[in-house]
TORTOR-853415 format. One record per residue: residue number from 1; x, y, z of N, C-alpha, C in turn. Coordinates in Angstrom, 2 decimals, padded with zeros to 5 digits, m for minus. Layout:
# residues N
@nr NUM&n_xx X&n_yy Y&n_zz Z&ca_xx X&ca_yy Y&ca_zz Z&c_xx X&c_yy Y&c_zz Z
...
//
This chain:
# residues 76
@nr 1&n_xx 016.25&n_yy 001.85&n_zz 050.36&ca_xx 015.47&ca_yy 001.59&ca_zz 048.51&c_xx 015.92&c_yy 000.23&c_zz 048.30
@nr 2&n_xx 014.84&n_yy m000.68&n_zz 047.53&ca_xx 015.52&ca_yy m002.28&ca_zz 047.00&c_xx 016.42&c_yy m002.55&c_zz 046.11
@nr 3&n_xx 017.44&n_yy m002.47&n_zz 045.35&ca_xx 018.46&ca_yy m002.38&ca_zz 044.38&c_xx 017.29&c_yy m003.55&c_zz 043.99
@nr 4&n_xx 017.13&n_yy m004.85&n_zz 043.80&ca_xx 016.56&ca_yy m006.09&ca_zz 043.34&c_xx 015.48&c_yy m005.42&c_zz 041.72
@nr 5&n_xx 015.03&n_yy m004.98&n_zz 042.11&ca_xx 014.27&ca_yy m003.70&ca_zz 041.01&c_xx 015.15&c_yy m003.34&c_zz 039.32
@nr 6&n_xx 016.05&n_yy m002.54&n_zz 040.13&ca_xx 016.43&ca_yy m002.35&ca_zz 039.21&c_xx 017.49&c_yy m003.32&c_zz 038.44
@nr 7&n_xx 017.04&n_yy m004.55&n_zz 038.32&ca_xx 018.20&ca_yy m005.47&ca_zz 037.91&c_xx 017.13&c_yy m006.87&c_zz 037.34
@nr 8&n_xx 015.76&n_yy m006.24&n_zz 037.29&ca_xx 014.44&ca_yy m007.12&ca_zz 037.21&c_xx 014.45&c_yy m007.68&c_zz 035.31
@nr 9&n_xx 014.64&n_yy m008.14&n_zz 034.81&ca_xx 014.93&ca_yy m009.00&ca_zz 033.78&c_xx 012.85&c_yy m008.82&c_zz 032.80
@nr 10&n_xx 012.63&n_yy m007.70&n_zz 033.72&ca_xx 011.34&ca_yy m007.95&ca_zz 032.81&c_xx 011.21&c_yy m006.94&c_zz 031.58
@nr 11&n_xx 011.85&n_yy m005.82&n_zz 031.92&ca_xx 011.85&ca_yy m004.98&ca_zz 031.05&c_xx 012.55&c_yy m005.70&c_zz 029.56
@nr 12&n_xx 013.84&n_yy m006.71&n_zz 030.22&ca_xx 013.80&ca_yy m006.95&ca_zz 027.85&c_xx 012.98&c_yy m007.50&c_zz 028.28
@nr 13&n_xx 012.29&n_yy m008.37&n_zz 028.61&ca_xx 010.67&ca_yy m009.15&ca_zz 028.08&c_xx 010.30&c_yy m009.03&c_zz 027.11
@nr 14&n_xx 009.44&n_yy m007.28&n_zz 027.86&ca_xx 008.60&ca_yy m006.10&ca_zz 027.29&c_xx 009.57&c_yy m006.02&c_zz 025.95
@nr 15&n_xx 010.81&n_yy m005.72&n_zz 026.08&ca_xx 011.28&ca_yy m004.90&ca_zz 024.60&c_xx 011.25&c_yy m006.39&c_zz 023.49
@nr 16&n_xx 011.82&n_yy m007.24&n_zz 024.03&ca_xx 011.05&ca_yy m008.39&ca_zz 022.76&c_xx 009.55&c_yy m008.50&c_zz 022.38
@nr 17&n_xx 009.15&n_yy m008.91&n_zz 023.03&ca_xx 007.50&ca_yy m008.90&ca_zz 022.75&c_xx 007.46&c_yy m007.37&c_zz 021.61
@nr 18&n_xx 007.45&n_yy m006.69&n_zz 022.07&ca_xx 007.40&ca_yy m005.40&ca_zz 021.30&c_xx 008.38&c_yy m005.35&c_zz 020.12
@nr 19&n_xx 009.40&n_yy m005.70&n_zz 020.80&ca_xx 010.13&ca_yy m005.89&ca_zz 018.92&c_xx 009.73&c_yy m007.12&c_zz 017.70
@nr 20&n_xx 009.38&n_yy m007.92&n_zz 018.70&ca_xx 008.23&ca_yy m009.31&ca_zz 017.89&c_xx 007.21&c_yy m008.71&c_zz 017.14
@nr 21&n_xx 007.21&n_yy m007.47&n_zz 018.22&ca_xx 005.08&ca_yy m007.69&ca_zz 017.51&c_xx 005.34&c_yy m006.90&c_zz 016.07
@nr 22&n_xx 006.79&n_yy m005.48&n_zz 016.30&ca_xx 006.42&ca_yy m004.90&ca_zz 015.35&c_xx 007.00&c_yy m005.93&c_zz 014.09
@nr 23&n_xx 008.26&n_yy m006.19&n_zz 014.40&ca_xx 008.62&ca_yy m007.32&ca_zz 013.32&c_xx 007.41&c_yy m007.64&c_zz 012.47
@nr 24&n_xx 006.28&n_yy m008.63&n_zz 013.48&ca_xx 005.49&ca_yy m009.04&ca_zz 012.71&c_xx 004.66&c_yy m008.09&c_zz 011.26
@nr 25&n_xx 004.35&n_yy m007.25&n_zz 012.35&ca_xx 003.73&ca_yy m006.34&ca_zz 011.93&c_xx 004.74&c_yy m005.18&c_zz 010.12
@nr 26&n_xx 005.59&n_yy m005.27&n_zz 010.76&ca_xx 006.22&ca_yy m004.83&ca_zz 009.28&c_xx 006.28&c_yy m005.95&c_zz 008.01
@nr 27&n_xx 006.44&n_yy m007.48&n_zz 008.78&ca_xx 006.18&ca_yy m008.78&ca_zz 007.41&c_xx 005.03&c_yy m008.85&c_zz 006.82
@nr 28&n_xx 003.64&n_yy m008.36&n_zz 007.97&ca_xx 002.74&ca_yy m008.91&ca_zz 006.71&c_xx 002.34&c_yy m007.50&c_zz 006.07
@nr 29&n_xx 002.94&n_yy m005.95&n_zz 006.91&ca_xx 002.94&ca_yy m004.77&ca_zz 005.24&c_xx 003.21&c_yy m005.39&c_zz 004.23
@nr 30&n_xx 005.18&n_yy m005.87&n_zz 004.66&ca_xx 005.10&ca_yy m005.95&ca_zz 003.19&c_xx 004.88&c_yy m007.20&c_zz 002.59
@nr 31&n_xx 004.37&n_yy m008.26&n_zz 003.06&ca_xx 003.60&ca_yy m009.73&ca_zz 001.92&c_xx 002.63&c_yy m009.07&c_zz 001.63
@nr 32&n_xx 001.77&n_yy m007.81&n_zz 002.38&ca_xx 000.23&ca_yy m006.87&ca_zz 001.62&c_xx 000.43&c_yy m006.17&c_zz 000.18
@nr 33&n_xx 001.76&n_yy m005.70&n_zz 000.65&ca_xx 002.28&ca_yy m004.81&ca_zz m000.76&c_xx 002.71&c_yy m005.65&c_zz m001.51
@nr 34&n_xx 003.41&n_yy m006.80&n_zz m001.73&ca_xx 004.82&ca_yy m007.34&ca_zz m002.94&c_xx 003.04&c_yy m007.87&c_zz m003.54
@nr 35&n_xx 002.22&n_yy m008.27&n_zz m002.12&ca_xx 000.18&ca_yy m009.07&ca_zz m003.08&c_xx 000.12&c_yy m008.09&c_zz m004.38
@nr 36&n_xx m000.68&n_yy m006.75&n_zz m003.75&ca_xx m000.58&ca_yy m005.74&ca_zz m004.51&c_xx 000.70&c_yy m005.47&c_zz m005.49
@nr 37&n_xx 001.72&n_yy m005.45&n_zz m005.32&ca_xx 003.10&ca_yy m005.50&ca_zz m006.97&c_xx 002.42&c_yy m006.50&c_zz m007.28
@nr 38&n_xx 002.43&n_yy m007.36&n_zz m006.82&ca_xx 002.14&ca_yy m009.03&ca_zz m008.19&c_xx 000.99&c_yy m008.33&c_zz m008.90
@nr 39&n_xx 000.08&n_yy m008.34&n_zz m008.43&ca_xx m001.89&ca_yy m008.08&ca_zz m008.80&c_xx m001.34&c_yy m007.23&c_zz m009.77
@nr 40&n_xx m001.54&n_yy m006.00&n_zz m009.79&ca_xx m000.80&ca_yy m005.24&ca_zz m010.70&c_xx m000.10&c_yy m005.43&c_zz m011.84
@nr 41&n_xx 000.94&n_yy m006.64&n_zz m011.69&ca_xx 002.45&ca_yy m006.92&ca_zz m013.10&c_xx 001.48&c_yy m007.72&c_zz m013.35
@nr 42&n_xx 000.18&n_yy m008.87&n_zz m012.98&ca_xx m000.07&ca_yy m009.83&ca_zz m013.48&c_xx m001.69&c_yy m009.17&c_zz m014.47
@nr 43&n_xx m002.19&n_yy m007.98&n_zz m014.30&ca_xx m002.66&ca_yy m007.09&ca_zz m014.90&c_xx m002.34&c_yy m007.10&c_zz m016.13
@nr 44&n_xx m001.93&n_yy m006.00&n_zz m015.67&ca_xx m000.79&ca_yy m005.63&ca_zz m016.88&c_xx 000.08&c_yy m006.29&c_zz m018.11
@nr 45&n_xx 000.40&n_yy m007.69&n_zz m018.07&ca_xx 000.79&ca_yy m009.60&ca_zz m018.36&c_xx m000.41&c_yy m009.10&c_zz m018.97
@nr 46&n_xx m001.50&n_yy m009.15&n_zz m017.97&ca_xx m002.51&ca_yy m009.84&ca_zz m019.09&c_xx m003.65&c_yy m008.57&c_zz m019.91
@nr 47&n_xx m003.45&n_yy m007.79&n_zz m019.94&ca_xx m002.87&ca_yy m006.41&ca_zz m021.19&c_xx m003.18&c_yy m007.08&c_zz m022.28
@nr 48&n_xx m001.50&n_yy m006.11&n_zz m021.86&ca_xx m000.18&ca_yy m006.24&ca_zz m023.17&c_xx m000.79&c_yy m007.87&c_zz m023.59
@nr 49&n_xx m001.55&n_yy m009.40&n_zz m023.13&ca_xx m001.65&ca_yy m009.97&ca_zz m024.00&c_xx m003.10&c_yy m009.83&c_zz m024.99
@nr 50&n_xx m003.86&n_yy m009.37&n_zz m024.07&ca_xx m005.23&ca_yy m009.17&ca_zz m025.49&c_xx m005.10&c_yy m008.33&c_zz m026.20
@nr 51&n_xx m004.17&n_yy m007.16&n_zz m026.30&ca_xx m003.34&ca_yy m006.71&ca_zz m026.42&c_xx m003.34&c_yy m006.87&c_zz m027.85
@nr 52&n_xx m002.23&n_yy m007.90&n_zz m027.75&ca_xx m001.60&ca_yy m008.34&ca_zz m029.23&c_xx m002.65&c_yy m009.45&c_zz m029.35
@nr 53&n_xx m003.83&n_yy m009.80&n_zz m028.96&ca_xx m004.60&ca_yy m010.18&ca_zz m029.59&c_xx m005.57&c_yy m009.80&c_zz m030.50
@nr 54&n_xx m005.49&n_yy m008.55&n_zz m030.11&ca_xx m006.07&ca_yy m007.94&ca_zz m031.20&c_xx m007.21&c_yy m007.10&c_zz m031.03
@nr 55&n_xx m007.81&n_yy m007.66&n_zz m028.88&ca_xx m008.73&ca_yy m006.26&ca_zz m028.48&c_xx m007.60&c_yy m005.43&c_zz m027.70
@nr 56&n_xx m008.18&n_yy m003.88&n_zz m027.64&ca_xx m007.99&ca_yy m003.20&ca_zz m027.67&c_xx m008.34&c_yy m003.05&c_zz m025.83
@nr 57&n_xx m008.50&n_yy m001.91&n_zz m025.08&ca_xx m007.85&ca_yy m001.97&ca_zz m023.80&c_xx m010.03&c_yy m001.65&c_zz m023.87
@nr 58&n_xx m010.33&n_yy m000.17&n_zz m023.88&ca_xx m011.90&ca_yy 000.49&ca_zz m024.12&c_xx m012.80&c_yy m000.04&c_zz m025.23
@nr 59&n_xx m012.75&n_yy m001.58&n_zz m025.36&ca_xx m013.93&ca_yy m001.88&ca_zz m026.27&c_xx m014.29&c_yy m002.91&c_zz m026.47
@nr 60&n_xx m015.49&n_yy m003.20&n_zz m026.29&ca_xx m016.04&ca_yy m004.23&ca_zz m025.58&c_xx m016.09&c_yy m005.53&c_zz m027.08
@nr 61&n_xx m015.78&n_yy m006.52&n_zz m026.29&ca_xx m015.14&ca_yy m008.06&ca_zz m026.44&c_xx m016.74&c_yy m008.48&c_zz m028.08
@nr 62&n_xx m016.24&n_yy m009.07&n_zz m028.66&ca_xx m017.54&ca_yy m009.46&ca_zz m030.28&c_xx m017.10&c_yy m010.98&c_zz m030.17
@nr 63&n_xx m018.18&n_yy m011.99&n_zz m030.85&ca_xx m018.72&ca_yy m012.58&ca_zz m030.38&c_xx m018.38&c_yy m013.08&c_zz m031.94
@nr 64&n_xx m017.44&n_yy m014.11&n_zz m032.02&ca_xx m016.80&ca_yy m014.59&ca_zz m032.97&c_xx m017.24&c_yy m015.84&c_zz m033.74
@nr 65&n_xx m018.50&n_yy m016.44&n_zz m032.91&ca_xx m019.26&ca_yy m017.86&ca_zz m033.93&c_xx m020.77&c_yy m016.76&c_zz m033.91
@nr 66&n_xx m021.34&n_yy m017.62&n_zz m035.09&ca_xx m022.28&ca_yy m017.33&ca_zz m035.06&c_xx m023.15&c_yy m017.85&c_zz m034.82
@nr 67&n_xx m024.35&n_yy m017.18&n_zz m034.54&ca_xx m025.86&ca_yy m018.38&ca_zz m033.14&c_xx m026.21&c_yy m018.90&c_zz m035.07
@nr 68&n_xx m026.41&n_yy m018.17&n_zz m035.55&ca_xx m027.51&ca_yy m017.70&ca_zz m037.33&c_xx m027.12&c_yy m019.11&c_zz m037.50
@nr 69&n_xx m025.75&n_yy m019.08&n_zz m037.57&ca_xx m025.41&ca_yy m019.99&ca_zz m038.93&c_xx m025.41&c_yy m021.74&c_zz m038.05
@nr 70&n_xx m024.84&n_yy m021.52&n_zz m036.53&ca_xx m024.81&ca_yy m022.43&ca_zz m035.24&c_xx m026.24&c_yy m023.53&c_zz m035.89
@nr 71&n_xx m027.17&n_yy m022.74&n_zz m035.96&ca_xx m028.58&ca_yy m023.21&ca_zz m035.81&c_xx m029.16&c_yy m024.12&c_zz m037.27
@nr 72&n_xx m029.06&n_yy m022.92&n_zz m038.17&ca_xx m028.59&ca_yy m023.31&ca_zz m039.45&c_xx m028.73&c_yy m025.21&c_zz m039.83
@nr 73&n_xx m027.29&n_yy m024.86&n_zz m038.99&ca_xx m025.94&ca_yy m026.73&ca_zz m039.49&c_xx m027.05&c_yy m027.55&c_zz m038.90
@nr 74&n_xx m027.58&n_yy m027.43&n_zz m037.84&ca_xx m028.17&ca_yy m028.06&ca_zz m037.48&c_xx m028.82&c_yy m028.38&c_zz m037.21
@nr 75&n_xx m030.56&n_yy m028.51&n_zz m038.36&ca_xx m031.65&ca_yy m028.42&ca_zz m038.46&c_xx m031.05&c_yy m029.61&c_zz m040.08
@nr 76&n_xx m030.64&n_yy m029.18&n_zz m040.86&ca_xx m030.89&ca_yy m030.34&ca_zz m041.64&c_xx m030.80&c_yy m031.85&c_zz m041.03
//
């Protein structure tokens, strides 16, 4: 029986590669999750800002300018 195979260092290299792969996978997933949280918070802030400006969530936006009045002012 060869004892040199018991003391090989290849196994630690494989374990390190697997550990690095898992760490990178966890980091990528956590960054995606942070991105989703930031998107939700930004949407919430924008919704609150629009509600303070007088727009409720389920209504259509209305035009503030009057295109007929603009056309009449430009004619003279």
